[in-house]
C-alpha positions as CSV (number, residue, x, y, z in Angstrom):
1,M,-117.7,151.2,203.7
2,S,-121.4,151.7,202.7
3,D,-123.6,148.4,202.1
4,L,-121.9,147.2,198.7
5,R,-123.8,144.0,197.0
6,I,-120.5,141.3,196.8
7,V,-120.0,138.2,194.4
8,F,-116.7,136.7,194.9
9,M,-115.3,134.8,192.0
10,G,-112.3,132.3,192.8
11,T,-111.4,128.8,192.9
12,G,-107.8,128.0,194.5
13,D,-107.0,127.9,197.7
14,I,-105.1,131.5,197.8
15,A,-108.7,133.5,197.3
16,L,-110.2,132.2,200.3
17,P,-108.7,134.6,203.1
18,S,-109.9,137.4,201.1
19,F,-113.6,135.0,200.4
20,L,-113.3,134.8,204.2
21,A,-112.4,138.6,205.3
22,L,-115.7,139.0,203.4
23,I,-117.9,137.2,205.4
24,E,-116.6,139.1,208.3
25,K,-116.6,142.0,207.8
26,P,-120.1,144.2,208.5
27,G,-121.1,146.8,205.9
28,S,-121.5,144.7,202.8
29,E,-123.7,141.5,201.6
30,L,-121.9,138.9,199.8
31,L,-124.5,137.1,196.8
32,A,-123.3,134.1,196.4
33,L,-119.7,132.9,195.2
34,I,-118.9,131.5,191.7
35,T,-116.9,129.1,191.5
36,Q,-115.6,126.1,189.2
37,P,-117.4,123.0,189.2
38,D,-116.6,120.0,191.3
39,K,-113.7,117.7,189.6
40,P,-111.9,114.4,189.8
41,V,-108.7,114.3,192.7
42,G,-106.7,111.8,193.1
43,R,-106.2,108.4,191.7
44,K,-109.3,107.2,192.2
45,Q,-110.7,110.4,190.7
46,I,-113.4,111.4,193.4
47,L,-115.6,114.2,192.6
48,S,-114.8,116.7,195.1
49,A,-115.2,120.3,195.7
50,P,-113.1,123.0,195.9
51,E,-112.1,124.4,199.6
52,I,-113.4,127.9,199.3
53,K,-117.1,126.2,198.0
54,E,-117.0,123.9,201.3
55,Q,-116.4,127.0,203.5
56,A,-118.9,129.5,201.4
57,L,-122.2,126.3,202.3
58,E,-121.1,126.3,205.7
59,H,-121.6,130.3,206.0
60,G,-125.0,130.2,204.1
61,I,-123.6,131.0,201.3
62,H,-125.3,130.5,197.6
63,V,-122.7,129.1,195.1
64,M,-122.5,129.2,191.4
65,Q,-120.5,126.9,189.4
66,P,-121.4,127.3,185.6
67,E,-119.3,125.4,183.2
68,H,-117.8,128.2,181.5
69,A,-118.7,131.9,182.7
70,G,-120.2,133.4,179.2
71,D,-123.4,131.1,179.4
72,E,-126.0,132.6,179.3
73,G,-128.2,131.1,182.1
74,F,-125.6,131.5,184.2
75,L,-125.1,135.2,183.5
76,A,-129.0,135.9,183.4
77,E,-129.0,134.2,187.0
78,L,-126.3,136.9,187.6
79,R,-127.5,140.2,186.6
80,A,-131.1,139.0,188.8
81,L,-128.5,139.7,191.9
82,K,-127.6,142.6,190.9
83,P,-123.9,143.0,192.1
84,D,-122.4,146.0,193.1
85,V,-119.1,144.9,193.0
86,I,-118.1,141.5,191.4
87,V,-114.6,140.8,193.2
88,V,-112.3,138.2,190.9
89,M,-109.1,136.0,193.1
90,A,-107.7,132.6,190.5
91,Y,-111.2,131.4,189.2
92,G,-109.2,130.2,186.3
93,Q,-111.5,131.2,183.1
94,I,-111.2,134.5,180.6
95,L,-114.1,136.9,181.3
96,T,-116.3,137.7,178.6
97,Q,-117.7,141.5,178.3
98,A,-121.2,140.5,178.6
99,F,-120.0,139.2,182.4
100,L,-118.2,142.0,183.0
101,D,-120.6,144.6,182.3
102,I,-123.3,143.5,184.6
103,A,-121.4,144.9,188.3
104,R,-123.2,148.1,188.6
105,L,-119.4,150.0,190.2
106,A,-116.9,147.6,189.4
107,C,-115.6,144.4,188.5
108,I,-112.0,144.1,190.3
109,N,-109.0,141.5,190.4
110,L,-106.9,140.4,193.4
111,H,-103.5,139.6,191.3
112,A,-100.9,137.6,192.9
113,S,-97.8,140.4,192.0
114,L,-96.4,143.7,191.9
115,L,-98.0,145.1,188.2
116,P,-97.3,145.3,185.2
117,K,-94.1,143.6,185.5
118,Y,-95.7,140.2,185.6
119,R,-99.1,139.1,184.0
120,G,-100.4,135.9,183.8
121,A,-100.3,132.4,185.3
122,A,-97.4,131.6,187.0
123,C,-96.5,135.1,188.3
124,I,-95.5,134.1,192.5
125,Q,-92.9,131.7,190.6
126,A,-91.7,134.3,188.2
127,A,-91.0,136.6,191.1
128,I,-88.5,134.1,193.1
129,D,-87.0,132.5,189.7
130,A,-86.1,136.4,188.5
131,G,-84.2,137.0,191.7
132,D,-87.3,139.3,192.4
133,T,-86.5,141.3,196.1
134,H,-90.4,142.2,196.3
135,S,-94.1,141.0,195.0
136,G,-97.3,141.5,196.3
137,I,-101.1,141.7,195.5
138,T,-102.0,144.2,192.7
139,I,-105.9,144.9,192.6
140,M,-107.2,146.2,189.5
141,H,-110.5,146.9,187.2
142,V,-111.2,143.3,185.2
143,V,-110.9,144.8,181.5
144,K,-111.0,141.8,178.6
145,A,-107.6,141.6,177.9
146,L,-105.0,140.0,180.2
147,D,-104.5,141.6,183.5
148,A,-104.3,144.3,181.6
149,G,-106.8,146.6,183.6
150,D,-106.1,150.2,185.7
151,M,-105.0,149.9,189.1
152,I,-106.7,150.5,192.4
153,L,-103.5,150.0,194.8
154,K,-100.8,147.5,195.6
155,K,-99.8,145.8,198.7
156,E,-96.4,144.8,198.6
157,L,-94.2,142.4,200.7
158,A,-90.3,140.9,201.0
159,I,-89.7,137.6,199.2
160,G,-86.8,135.7,201.8
161,V,-83.9,134.7,200.5
162,Q,-84.9,131.3,201.5
163,E,-88.4,131.5,200.5
164,T,-90.3,129.3,198.1
165,G,-93.6,129.3,195.7
166,G,-95.8,128.1,198.3
167,Q,-94.0,129.9,201.0
168,L,-94.7,133.2,198.8
169,H,-98.2,131.8,197.7
170,D,-99.1,131.6,201.8
171,R,-97.9,135.3,202.3
172,L,-100.1,136.7,199.1
173,A,-102.8,134.9,200.2
174,D,-103.0,136.2,203.5
175,L,-102.3,139.7,202.0
176,G,-105.4,139.8,200.0
177,P,-107.5,140.4,202.5
178,E,-106.2,143.8,203.7
179,A,-105.8,144.9,200.2
180,L,-109.2,143.8,199.5
181,L,-111.4,146.0,202.1
182,E,-109.5,148.7,201.5
183,A,-109.7,149.3,197.6
184,L,-114.0,147.9,198.7
185,E,-113.1,151.3,200.5
186,M,-112.1,153.2,197.8
187,I,-114.6,151.5,195.2
188,S,-117.7,152.6,198.1
189,S,-116.0,156.1,198.2
190,G,-115.8,157.0,194.2
191,N,-112.3,156.8,194.3
192,A,-110.7,153.8,192.5
193,A,-110.5,155.3,189.0
194,G,-107.3,153.4,189.2
195,E,-103.6,153.6,187.3
196,A,-103.1,152.5,183.9
197,Q,-100.4,149.9,183.4
198,N,-96.7,150.9,181.2
199,E,-97.4,148.6,178.5
200,D,-93.5,148.7,178.0
201,E,-92.9,147.0,181.7
202,V,-94.9,144.1,181.2
203,S,-94.3,140.4,180.5
204,Y,-96.9,137.2,180.2
205,I,-96.1,134.2,182.4
206,S,-97.5,131.2,181.3
207,K,-99.1,128.1,183.4
208,L,-96.3,125.9,184.5
209,M,-96.1,122.4,183.4
210,R,-95.0,119.5,185.0
211,E,-91.7,119.5,181.7
212,H,-90.6,122.7,182.7
213,G,-89.2,121.8,186.5
214,E,-86.7,119.9,184.4
215,I,-83.3,121.2,185.5
216,D,-80.7,122.2,183.6
217,W,-77.3,122.2,185.1
218,S,-75.4,124.3,182.2
219,Q,-77.3,127.2,184.0
220,E,-75.2,128.7,186.7
221,A,-75.6,127.6,190.7
222,H,-77.6,130.8,192.1
223,V,-80.5,130.9,189.0
224,I,-80.7,127.1,189.2
225,E,-81.5,127.8,193.4
226,R,-83.1,130.0,192.9
227,R,-85.7,127.7,190.3
228,I,-85.9,125.1,192.8
229,R,-87.2,127.2,195.4
230,A,-89.7,128.7,193.1
231,Y,-90.9,125.9,192.0
232,D,-91.5,124.0,194.8
233,P,-94.1,122.3,195.4
234,W,-95.2,122.9,192.2
235,P,-94.5,121.8,189.4
236,G,-90.9,120.7,191.4
237,T,-88.0,120.1,189.7
238,S,-86.0,117.2,188.6
239,T,-83.3,115.7,187.2
240,S,-82.2,112.2,185.9
241,F,-79.9,110.0,187.1
242,T,-78.3,105.6,186.2
243,D,-79.2,103.4,188.5
244,K,-77.9,100.3,189.1
245,K,-79.1,98.7,186.7
246,G,-78.5,100.8,184.1
247,R,-82.0,102.4,183.6
248,A,-82.6,106.1,183.9
249,R,-84.6,107.2,186.6
250,R,-86.0,110.8,188.2
251,L,-84.4,112.5,191.2
252,K,-86.8,115.2,192.5
253,I,-84.8,118.3,194.0
254,F,-86.1,120.0,197.0
255,P,-85.1,123.2,198.7
256,Q,-83.0,124.2,200.2
257,L,-79.4,124.4,199.3
258,E,-76.1,125.3,199.3
259,I,-74.2,127.4,196.4
260,A,-70.1,126.5,196.5
261,E,-67.6,127.7,194.9
262,E,-65.9,124.5,193.6
263,G,-66.8,123.8,190.0
264,G,-66.6,121.4,186.8
265,K,-68.6,120.3,184.0
266,A,-72.3,120.6,184.1
267,G,-74.3,118.1,185.4
268,E,-70.8,116.4,187.1
269,V,-70.8,114.8,190.6
270,I,-68.3,116.8,191.9
271,G,-68.3,115.7,195.9
272,V,-70.9,113.3,197.5
273,D,-69.5,113.4,201.6
274,G,-72.1,115.8,203.7
275,G,-74.6,115.8,200.3
276,L,-74.9,115.7,197.2
277,Q,-72.4,118.2,195.5
278,I,-73.4,118.8,191.9
279,A,-71.7,121.2,189.5
280,C,-73.3,124.1,187.9
281,G,-72.8,126.4,184.8
282,R,-70.5,126.4,181.8
283,T,-67.9,127.9,183.3
284,G,-66.3,125.6,185.5
285,R,-67.0,127.6,188.5
286,G,-69.6,126.8,191.1
287,S,-72.0,123.7,192.4
288,L,-75.1,123.3,194.7
289,I,-75.1,120.8,197.2
290,V,-78.4,118.9,197.7
291,V,-79.7,118.3,201.1
292,N,-82.6,116.8,200.6
293,L,-83.8,114.8,197.5
294,Q,-86.3,111.6,196.6
295,P,-85.7,108.5,193.1
296,D,-88.9,108.0,191.2
297,G,-90.7,105.0,193.3
298,S,-89.1,105.7,196.6
299,R,-89.9,108.3,199.6
300,R,-88.3,111.9,200.2
301,M,-84.9,111.8,201.8
302,T,-81.7,112.6,202.3
303,S,-79.2,113.1,200.0
304,E,-76.7,111.4,203.2
305,D,-79.2,108.6,202.9
306,F,-79.1,108.6,199.2
307,L,-75.7,107.8,197.9
308,K,-76.0,104.9,200.1
309,S,-77.5,103.0,198.0
310,A,-77.2,104.6,194.6
311,P,-74.1,103.9,192.3
312,L,-73.6,107.9,192.1
313,A,-70.1,108.7,192.3
314,V,-67.4,111.8,191.9
315,G,-67.1,111.9,188.7
316,D,-70.7,111.1,186.8
317,F,-73.1,113.4,186.1
318,L,-76.8,114.2,185.8
319,G,-79.1,114.6,183.7
320,Q,-77.3,113.0,180.6
């Protein structure tokens, strides 16, 4: 790789391995890290920096934290660095054309899915939720439209049959450096024009909120099982049950689950021996056996331990 002047732009943990790869890779000059401002975290709202910022400071890399990536003062500072390439991964803001015009050769994005199928925020979860067999990293040129730029390269990996969103996130993070270094070599040699995306294959995935994790027991068992894996650890999945005092309480459900053939009405408890077995779907066929769960205000536990004190019995319902 011939010498490139590079600025890295990222905030999420998934970007950290790719950022560190640029620090360790000879043949380029890492000018700066652009990341989101420090934010209050936790119950005590302690102002905390992104981990990627801590790593940058530890390695003597200049850090920039604009409130908005379109601020003129920030853009002037970035222009003064004269970057050849700006690398973006999990930054969290829409970029202006004035920003995109600063890089001499390219502004590229590492996107954690196989474009053009999923554009947007929660693409890792979407792949598991849909039952896809593969995911990967796509590196594309950044344009003003969301995740719509020409694709430079893709790196695929298989999704495990029991894989969670968190596990796939970490494996994609580890795949990022390989994809990034190959893309930078292509840019350096002038071979990174890219391939246009087929707009007919595009779907947009919105940001996940906690309420999206509410389990709909009327769905088929395999659909619910995939969602529980996809949404672990965020936003998590939950349902409700009635406690001994007649109050509705939340119940978090965790992977891994067993899919069984026995069925009943949607959300009905049909078994309490060897785990909490819950009927799924509208057809009266299929159920899930829950092994690990957590009632609000309590610790995570096995369903066997939960059933020792919970007022649930065969014929009761969850989510109603």
